[in-house]
C-alpha positions as MATLAB code, in Angstrom:
seq = 'MLATDIGVEVVYALPDRQVVITLRVCQGSTAREVIVQSGILNDFSEIDLDSSSIGVFSQILGAGGIEGPSKYRVRDLDRLEIYRPLIADPKEVRRRRAKVNQATQS';
ca = [
     109.078   -2.597   20.423;
     111.251    0.034   18.793;
     111.363    3.669   19.823;
     110.072    4.526   16.342;
     106.953    2.351   16.712;
     103.660    4.167   17.151;
     100.228    2.923   18.175;
      97.255    3.273   15.812;
      93.758    1.861   15.397;
      92.003    0.706   12.238;
      88.206    0.826   12.502;
      85.449   -0.551   10.283;
      81.786   -0.356   11.258;
      79.031   -2.628   10.035;
      75.328   -2.169   10.777;
      75.490   -4.732   13.577;
      79.039   -4.388   14.911;
      82.239   -2.386   14.930;
      85.692   -3.845   14.390;
      88.646   -2.112   16.037;
      92.159   -3.363   15.388;
      94.917   -1.870   17.511;
      98.452   -2.268   16.251;
     101.934   -0.846   16.403;
     103.502    0.329   13.172;
     106.706    2.007   12.081;
     106.651    5.765   12.285;
     106.320    7.141    8.755;
     103.868    4.471    7.570;
     101.075    5.687    5.320;
      97.404    5.185    6.142;
      97.080    2.734    3.274;
     100.083    0.695    4.474;
      98.678    0.530    7.997;
      95.269   -0.677    6.776;
      96.915   -3.434    4.724;
      99.185   -4.353    7.646;
      96.187   -4.581   10.005;
      94.830   -7.571    8.088;
      91.311   -6.141    7.981;
      91.158   -6.575    4.202;
      91.438  -10.344    4.693;
      88.328  -10.375    6.901;
      86.184   -7.961    4.875;
      86.444   -8.562    1.140;
      83.940   -5.764    0.456;
      86.515   -3.138    1.428;
      88.087   -1.656   -1.700;
      90.877    0.720   -0.726;
      90.753    2.377   -4.143;
      87.118    3.435   -3.749;
      86.492    3.494    0.021;
      86.738    6.752    1.906;
      89.292    6.698    4.714;
      89.314    9.148    7.591;
      91.324   10.009   10.668;
      89.032   11.022   13.519;
      86.258   11.859   10.986;
      88.542   13.953    8.763;
      88.403   12.471    5.257;
      91.846   11.805    3.813;
      92.268   13.366    0.386;
      89.787   16.172    1.123;
      90.080   19.606    2.675;
      93.806   19.876    2.109;
      94.608   16.589    3.879;
      96.789   14.161    1.962;
      95.205   11.003    0.575;
      95.597    7.550    2.191;
      98.646    6.682    0.086;
     100.523    9.791    1.244;
      99.143   10.584    4.719;
     101.721    9.552    7.346;
      99.989    8.198   10.426;
     100.741    9.708   13.799;
     100.834    8.102   17.215;
      97.305    7.284   18.435;
      95.648    7.978   15.057;
      92.313    6.223   14.488;
      91.969    5.232   10.822;
      88.308    4.857    9.895;
      87.215    2.955    6.785;
      83.818    4.211    5.642;
      81.209    2.104    3.867;
      79.408    3.628    0.866;
      76.183    5.438    1.691;
      73.044    3.499    0.854;
      70.953    6.678    0.683;
      71.693   10.337    0.087;
      71.167   12.067    3.475;
      69.844   15.225    1.804;
      67.241   13.258   -0.133;
      66.163   11.390    3.012;
      65.646   14.726    4.835;
      63.638   16.097    1.882;
      61.344   13.073    1.892;
      60.887   13.245    5.656;
      60.045   16.956    5.446;
      57.469   16.244    2.722;
      55.833   13.546    4.823;
      55.783   15.787    7.905;
      54.369   18.663    5.857;
      51.626   16.431    4.408;
      50.611   15.105    7.842;
      50.415   18.629    9.311;
      48.141   19.935    6.542;
];
C-alpha cells in the first residue's frame, strides 16, 4: 500500500440486493476510472457508464456544479453510487396516487 492510495467504495443496487466493492486506488483517480478498476462492469453488463448517473453520497456527478465522472477526482472514503434508470416518473406516480385517494374519499 502506497501513501498515495486512498480507500473508496463502488455501489450498485438491484431490487433484490446491493453490491458494495471496497478498493484502494491511486489518489487522483477519476470516478470513471475507479468504477472500471472495480470490475463491476464485468458482473453487470446492463451498466452503461455513458448513460448511467453516478453519484458520490447521493450528489449526482455532472450536476449542481460538481464535475462529471470523467473529471471528478475521488477522495479518500468516497462512496461512488451507480444509479439504475427510473422505471417510473416519481411525480407521475404521486399524481396517480393522489387521484386514487381523492376518488376513494369522495
